[in-house]
N, C-alpha and C positions, 0 to 999 in steps of 0.2 A: 726475792726483794721486790717491796711495793711497788706498785705500777708508777706512784708518781715519783719514784726515782731513778725511773730508768728514761732513756732518751729514744724516738723513734729513728727508724733504721737511716733516714736521712737528716740531714742540717734542717730543722723547721722553717728557721727563719729564711732560707733559702725557696721552701715550697711557698710560702705563704707571706707575699709582699703586701705592705701597707694599700690599702684600696682592693684587694682583692675580695676583701669580705668585710663586714662591720666586726669590729670587737666582740659583740655578744654572738654573732656566729660562732666566731673561732672557740669560745666557750663550750659551745656545744659541739664542738667536734670530737666523735667518740675514737678517732684514729690518733689523738696526741693526747700525751700525759699532762697531766698538770705543772710538770718542769718544762716541757715543750711550750705549752702554752705559754708560762711564763718570757720564755727566750723569745717566743716571737713578738710578744706584746712590748717587752724592753726594747727592741730592735725598730718596732712601729712607735715607739715614744722618741726614740732619737731621730728617727726620719720625719716624723710628724714636725719636731723642733726647726728641722732645716728648712722644710716646706713653709714653717710660718715664717720665717726670716725672709727666705726667696720671696716669696707672695709680698710681704710688706717692702721687699726692696723692688718689688715690680719684675720679678725677674720668673715669672710664671712657677709659681707652687702648686697651682692647682688645688683641687676639690678631695677631701679626703676625710677619712675620721676624726673627728675633733679630740684634742689631746685630752681634754676630760674624760670623754668616754673612754680611752685607750687606758687611762692611769685609774678610771673606774673600774676596769676589766682586772687590771694588777691588783688592785687592792683588794677585791673580790677571792684573788686566788692565793693571798697570801694567809699563812697561817698565822693567827694569833699568838702561838706560841715561838715564832720566829722560823720556823721551816722553811719558809720561803727562802730558799738559800740563794744569795747573791742579793739579797735585797736588805737595806741598809735603812737605819733611822735616819735620815739626811737633817732632821731639824736642829738648827743650831749650827749648821756650817758655816765655816768661813770661807771669805774670797780665797784664801792661799789654799785651800783646800780644793779648789776646784778652777782654778787658774791655768795658764797655758804657759810653760817654760821649756826650753830659753826662749826669750823674746829674741825675734828675728830683724836685724836693723839694718838700714841705709843710711849714708850720711846725705847732708841735703844739697852737697854739690853733684852728688853722681846721675849721670844724664838718664832721662825716663828711660832711654832703650836699653842701659845696661839693667836697670831694676826690673823690667819685664823679662830681660832673660833669666837674671837671678830667680824671680818667682816660678818661671817656667821649671828652671834647674831643680829649685826647692820643693816644688808643687805645694805652693802656698799660695793666698790671693790678698795679704796682708802686709805690709813692712812699718816698724817704727822709723821715723826721721829723724837724724841725730844731728845738731849742730853742736859741734864740740864734743863733749861728752855729756848735753841736755838735750831731753827730747824735745823737738822743735814740731813735730805735727805725725801723721799718719797718711798711707798712701794706701788704696785695693787696687786689685786689677781693675775694677770697674771705673777708678777714678782715671786709669790710664785709659780705659776704651772709650771713655765719654769725654774727658777735658782733653786728651790729646788725638786718638786718631778719630773721633766724633767730630772733634773742630777743625780735622787738617794739619794740624800741626807736624812737624819734624821731632821726632823722640829723640834722634841722637843730638838735636841742636837747643834742649831744653834741659836743664837742672830738675831733678823730681821735686827740688822746693817751689817750683813755680807752678804745680797741678797737685802737691798734696794740701789735704786739708789742715790747717795750720791752727786748729783750735784742739788742745789735748786737756782732756779730764782725768784725774785719778782718781783713786780710792785706797784706803790702807788694806794691807794684808788680811789683818785682824777684824776689818768689817763682816758683818754678816750679810748673807745672801740679800735679804732683806731690804739692806741699807744700800747694797749695791743696786738693787735694782731701783730703789728711790733716786740714786743719784741719775740712773739711765733715764728715767723717767721725765726727773726735773731737768734733765739738761738736753734731753732729745738725742741722745746717741744710744748705740748698741755696742758699743766697746770701751772699754776703761782700762787705761793703764794701772799699775798695781804698785804700789811702793811700800816700804819699811817705814819703821818710824822717823828713820833718817832722812826721807826722801828719795832714796833710790829703788829705780826701777827694778823689780823682782819678778815681774810678770804681764800677762795679760789676760784680762776676762771679759768674754763675750756674752749675747745674752742667750745663745745656746749653752753655754758653759753654766751660766744660772740655771736655766730650765734643765738642763741634765742633773744638776745638783740638788734642786728643790722640787718637793712635792707640790708646789703650789701651783697650777696651771693657770690660775685668776691673775697672779703675780704677773706672771710672763706676757699675760692679754694684756694687761694694765700698761706696761712698759712698750709692748707693740704699738698699742693706739698711740701713745703718747710720743713716741720718736717721730711721728708724722708731722709734729709741730714745731716751730721755732723753740729754738734753746731758751731756756728762762732765763731769768734776770738775777737770781737769789743764790744764795752758796754754793757751790758744785758739789758738796760731797759734807757725810757727817765728820768731823774732826778738820775739816778745814782745807786740805791740800787741795789745790789746782793750779791747772793752768789752763787758761781759755783767752781765745780772742775775744777784745773789746765792744765789736760789732755783733757779727755773724758768721755763720758755722760756712765761710768763704776761702776758696784755695788760694794758695801762693802767698809766698813773702813769709821771711823770718821775723817773730815777734822776741822783743824782751819781756818775759815773763816775772812776776814777783817770785815766782816758785815754780822751778820746771823738774820734773823726774830725772834724777843724776843716773847715768850709767857708772859702773863701778869698773876698778882695773881689771 
């Protein structure tokens, strides 16, 4: 069996963690097969994206190898005839292909304490908030930490509608990854509700999902820079489906939108 079709005795992703060495140094490691190196670099690719988002959110992502360096190393190992197993041409991918499903939801009347317990039980950090069968907002664990715990509020006394972000931006599942990135950049958000052609909610797509589904690290960097700015005032997506607050990305309250994503029966 050729050397590049074998695995090292131990899982390489556990031996080499992001930051232990540079991508170039990893490529020079004589003890790793080509496939091992690809496995490590792909794990680094995922980790680097998560750190980019954490750093943008002021959550202490830290300094590591750049995403472009990691992806350059991956490309250098990929065989032009397609032998780089596990690597696919992701150009032309749609949002539907990379979105997260099923969408986890809570109701706007649920107490903050209930939602926090549900987040812990489900090991998730975000819920879509519903008003009836329509999307009214989103809430993250960070929203609860900052807007409730940090503000000294009683989580059992407040409905999640008081602290959710009540500005919802959606894109179609058939939209391309670059179109979704354009929406995120223009609207200053890092997550989008995904709807079908009838406006029904079918998934959720995050900046991390786009980064993992796209070879364009420049596109991801552009979105990261843009989401530090205030939301734009123009159309919020290719195709026109949008639900947005009329002023700013502020917490609390239920709004009546021209069109809000619906949750099916």
